[in-house]
C-alpha positions as CSV (number, residue, x, y, z in Angstrom):
1,X,-40.3,23.8,-16.3
2,X,-37.6,22.0,-14.3
3,X,-38.3,17.8,-14.4
4,X,-37.2,15.9,-11.2
5,X,-35.7,12.0,-11.8
6,X,-34.7,11.1,-8.3
7,X,-31.7,13.7,-7.9
8,X,-31.2,14.3,-11.5
9,X,-32.1,17.9,-12.3
10,X,-32.8,18.7,-16.0
11,X,-34.0,21.7,-17.8
12,X,-36.8,21.3,-20.5
13,X,-36.4,22.9,-23.8
14,X,-38.6,21.4,-25.6
15,X,-41.4,19.0,-25.6
16,X,-40.2,15.3,-24.8
17,X,-40.4,12.8,-27.2
18,X,-39.9,9.3,-27.5
19,X,-35.6,9.5,-27.5
20,X,-35.8,11.8,-24.2
21,X,-38.3,9.6,-22.6
22,X,-35.8,7.0,-23.1
23,X,-32.8,8.3,-22.2
24,X,-34.1,9.5,-18.8
25,X,-35.4,6.0,-18.4
26,X,-31.9,4.6,-18.9
27,X,-30.5,7.3,-16.7
28,X,-32.4,5.9,-13.7
29,X,-30.8,2.8,-13.9
30,X,-27.3,3.6,-12.4
31,X,-28.5,6.7,-9.9
32,X,-25.5,8.4,-7.8
33,X,-24.8,6.7,-4.5
34,X,-24.8,9.9,-2.4
35,X,-27.3,11.6,0.5
36,X,-26.0,15.1,-1.1
37,X,-29.1,17.0,-2.8
38,X,-30.4,20.4,-3.7
39,X,-30.1,22.5,-1.5
40,X,-27.5,20.8,1.0
41,X,-24.5,23.6,2.4
42,X,-21.2,21.5,2.2
43,X,-17.7,22.3,2.9
44,X,-15.0,22.4,0.6
45,X,-12.5,20.5,2.6
46,X,-10.4,18.7,-0.5
47,X,-9.2,21.4,-3.3
48,X,-9.4,19.9,-6.5
49,X,-6.4,21.7,-8.8
50,X,-8.9,23.0,-11.6
51,X,-10.4,25.2,-8.8
52,X,-6.9,26.0,-7.1
53,X,-6.0,27.0,-10.7
54,X,-8.9,28.3,-12.0
55,X,-8.0,32.3,-13.2
56,X,-11.8,33.0,-12.1
57,X,-11.1,32.1,-8.2
58,X,-7.6,33.2,-8.3
59,X,-8.7,36.7,-9.2
60,X,-12.1,36.3,-6.8
61,X,-10.5,34.1,-4.1
62,X,-12.0,30.7,-3.2
63,X,-15.1,30.1,-1.0
64,X,-14.9,27.6,2.0
65,X,-18.8,26.8,1.3
66,X,-21.1,25.5,-1.3
67,X,-24.7,24.6,-2.0
68,X,-25.3,21.7,-3.7
69,X,-27.6,22.1,-7.0
70,X,-27.8,18.8,-8.2
71,X,-25.7,15.5,-8.4
72,X,-25.7,13.3,-10.9
73,X,-23.8,9.7,-11.2
74,X,-20.7,9.2,-13.6
75,X,-22.9,7.1,-15.9
76,X,-26.3,9.6,-16.2
77,X,-23.3,12.3,-16.6
78,X,-21.4,10.1,-19.3
79,X,-24.7,9.3,-21.3
80,X,-26.3,12.7,-21.3
81,X,-23.0,14.0,-23.0
82,X,-23.3,10.9,-25.5
83,X,-26.9,12.1,-26.2
84,X,-26.0,15.6,-26.9
85,X,-22.9,14.9,-29.0
86,X,-24.2,12.4,-31.3
87,X,-27.7,11.4,-32.8
88,X,-27.8,8.5,-31.1
89,X,-31.0,6.5,-29.3
90,X,-30.8,5.3,-25.8
91,X,-29.8,2.0,-26.8
92,X,-27.1,3.4,-29.4
93,X,-25.5,5.6,-26.9
94,X,-25.3,2.8,-24.5
95,X,-23.6,0.5,-26.9
96,X,-21.2,3.5,-27.7
97,X,-20.1,3.8,-24.0
98,X,-19.7,-0.2,-23.7
99,X,-18.0,0.2,-26.7
100,X,-15.6,3.3,-25.1
101,X,-14.9,1.3,-22.5
102,X,-17.0,2.6,-19.7
103,X,-16.4,0.9,-16.3
104,X,-19.6,-0.1,-15.1
105,X,-18.1,-0.4,-11.4
106,X,-17.6,3.4,-11.5
107,X,-21.1,4.1,-12.6
108,X,-22.8,5.0,-9.3
109,X,-20.0,7.5,-8.6
110,X,-21.3,11.0,-7.8
111,X,-20.6,14.2,-9.5
112,X,-21.7,17.3,-7.9
113,X,-22.5,20.4,-9.5
114,X,-22.8,23.1,-6.7
115,X,-22.1,27.1,-6.6
116,X,-20.2,29.2,-3.5
117,X,-22.6,30.0,-0.4
118,X,-24.0,32.6,-0.6
119,X,-24.5,32.7,-3.5
120,X,-25.7,36.4,-3.7
121,X,-22.0,37.2,-2.5
122,X,-20.6,34.6,-5.3
123,X,-22.0,34.6,-8.5
124,X,-20.8,32.8,-11.2
125,X,-19.4,30.5,-9.3
126,X,-20.7,27.3,-10.0
127,X,-18.6,24.3,-10.5
128,X,-18.4,20.5,-11.3
129,X,-16.6,18.8,-7.8
130,X,-16.1,14.6,-7.0
131,X,-18.3,13.9,-3.6
132,X,-15.2,13.2,-1.7
133,X,-14.0,16.7,-2.5
134,X,-16.9,18.0,-0.1
135,X,-18.5,17.6,3.6
136,X,-21.9,17.9,4.3
137,X,-23.2,19.9,7.3
138,X,-26.1,20.2,8.9
139,X,-27.7,23.2,7.0
140,X,-29.6,23.5,4.1
141,X,-31.4,26.0,2.0
142,X,-34.9,26.1,0.3
143,X,-35.2,25.4,-3.1
144,X,-34.5,27.8,-5.9
145,X,-34.3,27.6,-9.6
146,X,-32.0,30.2,-11.7
147,X,-35.0,32.2,-12.8
148,X,-35.6,33.1,-9.1
149,X,-32.0,34.0,-9.1
150,X,-31.6,36.0,-12.0
151,X,-35.2,37.9,-10.8
152,X,-33.2,38.8,-7.5
153,X,-29.9,39.9,-9.1
154,X,-32.1,41.9,-11.8
155,X,-30.1,40.0,-14.8
156,X,-31.7,39.9,-17.9
157,X,-32.7,36.8,-19.2
158,X,-30.7,35.4,-22.6
159,X,-32.5,31.8,-22.8
160,X,-31.4,28.8,-22.8
161,X,-29.1,27.2,-25.3
162,X,-31.4,25.3,-28.1
163,X,-29.6,22.0,-28.1
164,X,-32.4,20.4,-30.3
165,X,-33.0,17.5,-27.4
166,X,-35.7,18.0,-25.2
167,X,-33.7,18.5,-21.9
168,X,-30.0,19.7,-20.6
169,X,-28.6,19.2,-17.3
170,X,-29.7,22.8,-15.1
171,X,-26.4,24.2,-15.1
172,X,-26.2,27.8,-14.7
173,X,-27.4,30.4,-17.1
174,X,-24.5,32.3,-18.7
175,X,-23.6,35.8,-17.6
176,X,-26.2,36.0,-15.0
177,X,-23.4,37.9,-13.1
178,X,-23.9,41.1,-14.9
179,X,-27.0,41.6,-12.6
180,X,-27.2,45.1,-10.3
181,X,-28.0,43.4,-7.1
182,X,-25.0,41.8,-6.4
183,X,-23.0,41.0,-2.8
184,X,-25.4,40.0,-0.3
185,X,-27.3,36.2,0.5
186,X,-30.0,36.1,-1.7
187,X,-33.4,36.1,0.3
188,X,-34.1,32.6,-0.1
189,X,-30.3,32.2,1.7
190,X,-30.7,34.5,4.7
191,X,-32.3,32.0,7.3
192,X,-29.3,29.6,6.5
193,X,-26.7,32.5,6.4
194,X,-28.3,33.9,9.8
195,X,-28.2,30.3,11.4
196,X,-24.5,29.3,10.3
197,X,-23.8,33.0,12.0
198,X,-25.3,31.8,15.4
199,X,-22.7,28.8,14.8
200,X,-19.8,31.5,14.5
201,X,-19.6,30.7,11.0
202,X,-20.2,33.9,9.7
203,X,-16.7,35.4,9.1
204,X,-15.6,31.8,7.4
205,X,-18.7,32.2,5.0
206,X,-17.4,35.1,3.8
207,X,-13.7,34.7,3.6
208,X,-12.1,34.2,0.1
209,X,-8.8,34.1,-0.7
210,X,-6.3,32.5,-3.1
211,X,-5.3,28.9,-2.2
212,X,-2.1,28.3,-0.5
213,X,-1.6,24.5,0.1
214,X,-3.9,24.2,3.1
215,X,-6.7,26.2,5.2
216,X,-8.0,25.5,8.8
217,X,-11.2,27.9,9.3
218,X,-13.1,25.5,10.5
219,X,-12.8,22.6,13.4
220,X,-13.4,18.9,11.7
221,X,-15.4,18.3,15.1
222,X,-17.6,21.6,14.9
223,X,-21.2,20.7,15.6
224,X,-22.1,21.9,12.2
225,X,-20.8,19.0,10.3
226,X,-23.2,16.1,9.8
227,X,-21.5,13.2,11.7
228,X,-20.5,9.6,10.4
229,X,-23.9,8.3,12.2
230,X,-26.1,10.7,10.4
231,X,-24.7,9.6,7.2
232,X,-26.0,6.0,7.5
């Protein structure tokens, strides 16, 4: 069962207890300052060094287009990490962040978890990004949870890691690229992919190659980009 707290996407493992509920309540205190949400298609406009140097992407090439899975704030990300690293309750975790010098001026900075689009052609690509690396398009896909993706890939499901806590961030299951139906847009992606193709983006969406310092696949004034006015 997926729990939705604003744009925070979490995977429930066991029944939530009072500690879990307190953490969820605390996470809502500093939501990410963003308009990005699950299903948005974005263009990778600034290359993070860890993506450019990642052996996986050096081997398979780097896609330009990505689908947002969820967005968390820096505060939510760090609080979740502390929760799973220590047996703290919520108040202790907040005190830990305070003593560690957490910068609350940066608390609502968005961290974006996204996978390359189309996903069917880019399994095992899910990564974290700073929002500033991504530019939003006027394209969205239908929501699809990981169990749907696994079913269509025909990948065995190995379950979620048992952490002892009631929830974890809804990140990609490991080894799901071992499925036998990989290499084309997934069914829930097809309408969006066809729309992109009608806008002349099919070649750019399918192209993957090593990063060589710059690329100019897409006119920054292309109508597919969300305008500055629309971002207001």
